[in-house]
C-alpha positions as CSV (number, residue, x, y, z in Angstrom):
1,X,37.6,108.0,44.3
2,X,33.9,105.6,44.8
3,X,31.9,109.2,44.6
4,X,34.1,110.1,41.3
5,X,31.5,106.5,39.5
6,X,35.0,103.7,39.5
7,X,33.5,100.3,39.7
8,X,34.3,97.7,42.5
9,X,36.7,95.5,40.1
10,X,38.6,98.7,39.5
11,X,39.0,100.1,42.5
12,X,40.3,97.0,44.0
13,X,42.9,96.5,41.2
14,X,43.9,100.0,42.0
15,X,44.3,99.7,45.9
16,X,46.3,96.5,45.2
17,X,48.9,97.8,42.7
18,X,49.0,101.5,44.1
19,X,49.3,100.4,47.8
20,X,51.1,96.5,47.2
21,X,48.7,95.0,48.9
22,X,46.1,91.1,48.3
23,X,43.7,91.8,46.0
24,X,42.4,90.0,48.9
25,X,42.9,93.0,51.3
26,X,42.1,95.6,49.1
27,X,38.8,94.0,48.3
28,X,38.4,94.1,52.2
29,X,39.7,98.1,52.3
30,X,37.1,98.8,49.5
31,X,33.6,97.1,51.5
32,X,34.9,99.2,54.6
33,X,35.3,101.8,52.2
34,X,32.0,101.7,50.6
35,X,30.5,101.2,53.9
36,X,31.4,104.7,55.7
37,X,30.9,106.6,52.5
38,X,27.8,105.1,53.1
39,X,26.9,106.5,56.6
40,X,28.1,109.2,55.4
41,X,25.6,110.1,52.4
42,X,23.2,108.8,54.5
43,X,24.0,111.1,57.4
44,X,24.1,114.5,54.9
45,X,20.6,113.4,54.0
46,X,21.3,113.7,49.9
47,X,18.0,112.8,48.0
48,X,17.3,109.7,46.4
49,X,17.2,112.1,43.0
50,X,20.2,113.0,43.5
51,X,21.9,109.1,43.5
52,X,19.4,108.6,41.1
53,X,20.5,111.1,38.8
54,X,24.2,110.1,39.1
55,X,23.6,106.4,38.4
56,X,21.8,107.1,35.8
57,X,24.7,109.6,34.4
58,X,27.2,106.4,35.4
59,X,25.8,104.1,33.7
60,X,25.6,106.2,30.4
61,X,28.7,107.1,30.9
62,X,29.9,103.6,30.9
63,X,27.6,102.7,27.8
64,X,29.3,105.4,26.0
65,X,33.0,104.0,26.6
66,X,32.1,100.4,26.6
67,X,30.2,101.3,22.2
68,X,33.9,103.0,21.9
69,X,35.7,100.2,22.6
70,X,33.4,98.0,21.0
71,X,32.1,96.0,23.8
72,X,28.9,94.8,22.7
73,X,29.2,92.8,26.6
74,X,29.8,96.0,28.5
75,X,27.2,97.8,27.1
76,X,24.8,95.6,27.6
77,X,26.4,95.5,31.6
78,X,25.3,99.3,31.9
79,X,22.2,99.0,29.0
80,X,20.7,96.4,31.3
81,X,20.1,98.9,34.8
82,X,19.9,101.6,33.3
83,X,16.6,99.7,31.8
84,X,15.3,98.6,35.0
85,X,16.4,102.2,36.8
86,X,14.5,104.3,34.2
87,X,11.8,101.6,33.2
88,X,12.9,101.8,29.4
89,X,11.9,98.2,28.5
90,X,8.7,97.6,25.9
91,X,5.7,97.2,27.3
92,X,6.3,99.6,30.3
């Protein structure tokens, strides 16, 4: 689920609900899984450009979903890191 673009909060909630554990235990488990995923990515020698492309795609998809849900705060939350990642701001 981590590599499918689920957010940290969504993963923690899913683990807590599906496994019947506390959110604290769920968060700890998620952090361990994230560390393993990062280690696997480092060992696989995945190119930075591949990861940036995936991040851009996930941010754009997040903004699209937020727009469909009429959630301007979430749109801003997705567009702001996209701006930093791509340098899209005025004067850049």
